[in-house]
C-alpha positions as CSV (number, residue, x, y, z in Angstrom):
1,M,-77.0,18.1,10.0
2,A,-74.9,21.5,9.0
3,S,-71.5,22.1,10.2
4,H,-70.2,25.5,10.6
5,E,-66.6,26.2,9.9
6,F,-64.7,28.8,11.9
7,P,-61.6,30.7,11.1
8,S,-60.3,29.5,14.5
9,S,-59.9,27.9,17.6
10,F,-60.0,32.1,19.5
11,C,-62.2,35.1,18.4
12,P,-61.8,37.9,21.2
13,V,-65.1,39.3,19.9
14,Y,-66.7,35.7,20.6
15,H,-64.9,35.6,24.1
16,Q,-66.2,39.3,25.1
17,A,-69.5,38.2,24.5
18,V,-69.8,34.9,25.9
19,E,-68.0,36.4,28.8
20,L,-70.4,39.7,29.2
21,I,-73.9,37.5,28.4
22,G,-72.7,34.0,30.3
23,R,-71.9,36.1,33.8
24,R,-73.6,34.7,36.8
25,W,-77.1,35.7,36.6
26,T,-77.3,38.1,33.6
27,G,-79.0,35.0,31.3
28,A,-81.6,35.0,33.6
29,I,-81.6,38.7,33.6
30,L,-81.5,39.3,30.1
31,R,-84.9,36.8,30.1
32,S,-86.8,38.6,32.4
33,M,-86.6,42.1,30.8
34,L,-86.9,40.3,27.2
35,A,-90.0,38.9,29.1
36,G,-91.5,42.4,30.1
37,S,-89.9,43.1,33.3
38,T,-88.8,46.7,33.9
39,R,-88.7,47.5,37.6
40,F,-85.7,46.6,39.6
41,S,-88.6,44.5,42.2
42,D,-90.0,42.5,38.7
43,I,-86.4,41.5,38.2
44,T,-86.2,40.3,41.5
45,A,-89.4,38.7,41.9
46,S,-89.3,36.6,38.4
47,I,-85.6,35.1,39.7
48,P,-85.5,32.6,42.7
49,S,-82.3,33.3,45.1
50,L,-81.7,36.5,43.1
51,S,-79.5,38.9,45.5
52,D,-80.5,42.6,45.1
53,R,-76.8,43.2,45.4
54,L,-75.4,41.7,42.6
55,L,-78.6,42.4,40.7
56,S,-77.9,46.1,41.1
57,E,-74.0,45.1,40.3
58,R,-75.2,43.9,37.0
59,L,-77.6,46.3,35.5
60,K,-74.6,48.4,36.4
61,E,-73.1,46.5,34.2
62,L,-75.5,45.8,31.4
63,E,-75.9,49.9,31.4
64,Q,-72.0,50.0,30.9
65,H,-72.1,47.9,27.5
66,G,-75.1,50.2,26.5
67,I,-77.5,46.8,26.5
68,V,-79.6,48.3,29.2
69,T,-80.8,52.4,29.8
70,R,-82.1,53.5,33.6
71,T,-84.7,56.2,33.5
72,V,-85.9,58.2,37.1
73,I,-89.4,58.5,37.1
74,P,-89.5,61.5,39.8
75,Q,-93.0,61.1,41.4
76,T,-92.9,60.7,44.6
77,P,-92.0,57.6,45.3
78,V,-89.5,57.7,42.7
79,R,-89.6,54.8,39.9
80,I,-86.7,53.7,38.6
81,E,-87.0,51.8,35.3
82,Y,-84.6,49.2,32.6
83,R,-85.5,48.9,29.6
84,L,-83.0,47.1,26.8
85,T,-81.5,49.3,24.3
86,E,-81.7,48.5,21.2
87,K,-78.5,46.3,21.7
88,G,-80.2,44.4,24.3
89,E,-83.5,43.5,22.1
90,A,-81.6,42.0,19.9
91,L,-80.2,39.1,22.2
92,S,-83.5,38.4,22.0
93,G,-82.5,35.4,19.5
94,V,-79.6,34.3,21.6
95,V,-81.1,33.9,24.6
96,E,-84.4,32.2,22.5
97,A,-81.5,29.6,21.0
98,I,-80.0,29.0,24.2
99,S,-83.3,28.0,26.1
100,E,-84.4,26.2,23.1
101,W,-80.9,24.4,23.6
102,G,-80.9,23.6,27.3
103,E,-84.8,22.6,26.8
104,R,-83.2,19.5,24.5
105,W,-79.9,19.0,26.5
106,L,-80.6,20.3,29.4
107,S,-84.1,18.9,30.7
108,P,-85.2,16.9,32.8
109,A,-86.4,14.0,29.8
110,H,-83.2,14.3,28.7
111,R,-80.6,13.7,31.1
112,D,-83.2,10.4,32.1
113,H,-82.1,8.9,28.8
114,T,-78.6,9.7,29.3
115,D,-78.4,8.0,32.7
116,E,-80.4,5.0,30.8
117,L,-77.8,5.5,28.3
118,V,-75.0,5.6,31.5
119,D,-76.6,2.4,33.0
120,R,-76.5,0.7,30.2
121,V,-72.8,1.1,28.9
122,I,-71.9,0.4,32.8
123,E,-73.4,-2.8,32.6
124,V,-71.5,-3.7,29.4
125,E,-68.0,-3.3,30.2
126,S,-69.0,-4.6,34.1
127,P,-71.6,-7.6,33.2
128,G,-73.0,-8.5,36.5
129,A,-71.0,-4.9,38.4
130,V,-73.4,-2.6,40.0
131,P,-73.4,0.7,38.9
132,A,-71.9,3.6,41.7
133,D,-74.6,6.4,42.5
């Protein structure tokens, strides 16, 4: 297994990046946009439980950070499209890495295996005890 050496335990740039992309719903919005969603309604439709208010707030934040551009298309009715900038597109590898990590470590199959290991530890630590739910 590869080990990584970090120069210090705290890095302000790393912290800022994690705080930005780790905000509630931001990862899902980025993933939706990386998959091709450009319109507000497309993004909303692709993310269950995301409110219009919160999507609007997150898109404004991403726009302020230069990750998303907002384009008004003057037609009737007016159409607004959101696109990832080069800076936003550069998050593709990050989103993919988090997705792969989640599939490996948070998938139902892994959770079932983890639960099974916990049950075994409980049996070893207290033979005959009934595991608590």
